[in-house]
C-alpha positions, -999 to 999 in steps of 0.1 A, spaced: -640 241 -481 -622 207 -471 -612 187 -503 -610 148 -499 -588 135 -529 -591 98 -535 -619 73 -548 -647 63 -526 -641 24 -527 -607 29 -512 -607 17 -477 -584 46 -465 -604 73 -482 -635 58 -464 -619 65 -432 -617 101 -440 -652 103 -454 -666 87 -422 -649 109 -399 -661 139 -419 -696 127 -415 -693 118 -377 -680 156 -373 -708 172 -396 -679 187 -416 -687 196 -451 -663 185 -478 -659 182 -515 -645 148 -527 -625 143 -559 -618 107 -577 -582 100 -579 -569 65 -583 -574 35 -606 -599 42 -631 -601 78 -624 -575 105 -626 -541 93 -621 -520 95 -588 -490 90 -609 -488 123 -621 -468 154 -614 -498 173 -603 -506 144 -576 -472 139 -565 -467 175 -560 -494 170 -531 -484 131 -520 -448 121 -532 -460 84 -525 -487 88 -551 -514 73 -527 -548 85 -517 -562 99 -497 -549 134 -495 -567 163 -480 -565 200 -488 -578 223 -461 -571 257 -475 -535 260 -481 -526 230 -458 -522 195 -476 -518 161 -458 -517 125 -465 -518 94 -444 -554 84 -435 -549 80 -398 -529 112 -396 -558 128 -418 -587 116 -393 -564 128 -361 -561 162 -377 -596 167 -385 -607 155 -350 -580 180 -335 -590 210 -356 -627 206 -359 -637 200 -322 -639 162 -325 -628 158 -288 -654 130 -284 -639 111 -313 -604 117 -302 -601 127 -262 -575 151 -252 -567 132 -218 -534 116 -222 -542 80 -214 -574 80 -234 -557 94 -264 -528 69 -260 -552 41 -260 -569 54 -294 -535 59 -309 -525 23 -299 -554 7 -318 -550 32 -348 -513 22 -351 -521 -14 -347 -547 -12 -375 -523 6 -398 -492 -16 -392 -501 -52 -378 -538 -57 -391 -534 -43 -426 -499 -61 -431 -517 -93 -422 -545 -91 -446 -531 -76 -478 -521 -107 -494 -553 -127 -489 -575 -98 -498 -556 -93 -529 -559 -129 -539 -594 -135 -529 -610 -102 -538 -589 -82 -560 -577 -112 -580 -543 -96 -585 -519 -113 -609 -491 -105 -582 -509 -125 -555 -518 -156 -571 -499 -180 -549 -525 -201 -527 -500 -209 -502 -492 -172 -494 -528 -164 -494 -534 -192 -467 -505 -180 -447 -520 -142 -449 -555 -155 -441 -540 -174 -410 -522 -141 -397 -553 -122 -404 -576 -143 -383 -552 -146 -357 -552 -108 -353 -591 -107 -356 -590 -130 -327 -568 -103 -306 -595 -77 -316 -623 -101 -305 -608 -104 -270 -605 -68 -268 -641 -62 -278 -653 -90 -254 -634 -70 -226 -648 -36 -232 -683 -48 -244 -686 -18 -265 -660 -1 -287 -621 -7 -295 -607 20 -271 -631 19 -243 -670 25 -237 -673 52 -262 -672 54 -301 -640 71 -313 -613 72 -340 -602 39 -334 -634 25 -344 -634 43 -377 -601 26 -388 -612 -9 -371 -648 -6 -382 -637 -5 -419 -613 -32 -412 -640 -54 -399 -662 -47 -429 -635 -58 -452 -630 -93 -431 -667 -102 -434 -668 -89 -471 -638 -112 -480 -653 -144 -492 -633 -167 -470 -643 -190 -443 -644 -169 -409 -638 -185 -376 -665 -176 -348 -657 -144 -334 -688 -133 -316 -674 -101 -301 -664 -88 -334 -697 -97 -349 -716 -79 -322 -694 -49 -326 -701 -50 -363 -738 -50 -359 -733 -22 -333 -716 1 -357 -742 -7 -382 -766 14 -361 -745 45 -371 -758 62 -402 -722 72 -413 -709 37 -410 -737 23 -433 -729 52 -459 -692 46 -459 -686 14 -443 -711 -15 -445 -720 -2 -480 -714 -34 -501 -677 -26 -506 -650 -48 -490 
């Protein structure tokens, strides 16, 4: 059976759990990370030298990096509806998956660590404000995209890009800061909330 290593509070672990739920894929989840078994151990670093979660074990196959994992699961377990095989549709999905992992994650990190995690390394208010401005600007990009599609990120149908970005949108709304009006993002959040798997692994009270 598929093993998912990483704590359920991790936004990146939740991508994997949500994808498994959408695919009706059985899995066993093990808690690794802060407060649980340490990822800074020889045993875990043998699986992922970066000492980060999530990691999956699918038989003798080990994989890390959350967006790579969800792509693999869709490819291996018949998730064509989530990750289309047609070249342009797949490229559009990949575009938004990569944007989430690079641009959007990079923008929110300092603000989130400052306002939610209260990290001692992220105490500077000016840096937090700069991060929040960058985050808001990119959420406006997402809002424009969703206003254009009127549905989901890559187009009219739900897919892997929505797993990554749906969790990012949840983090946006769960972070206690002033949120500019983004009506398409808000409508998207409510649309995703109609999915049982999102309510379990996304909009579940965790940022």
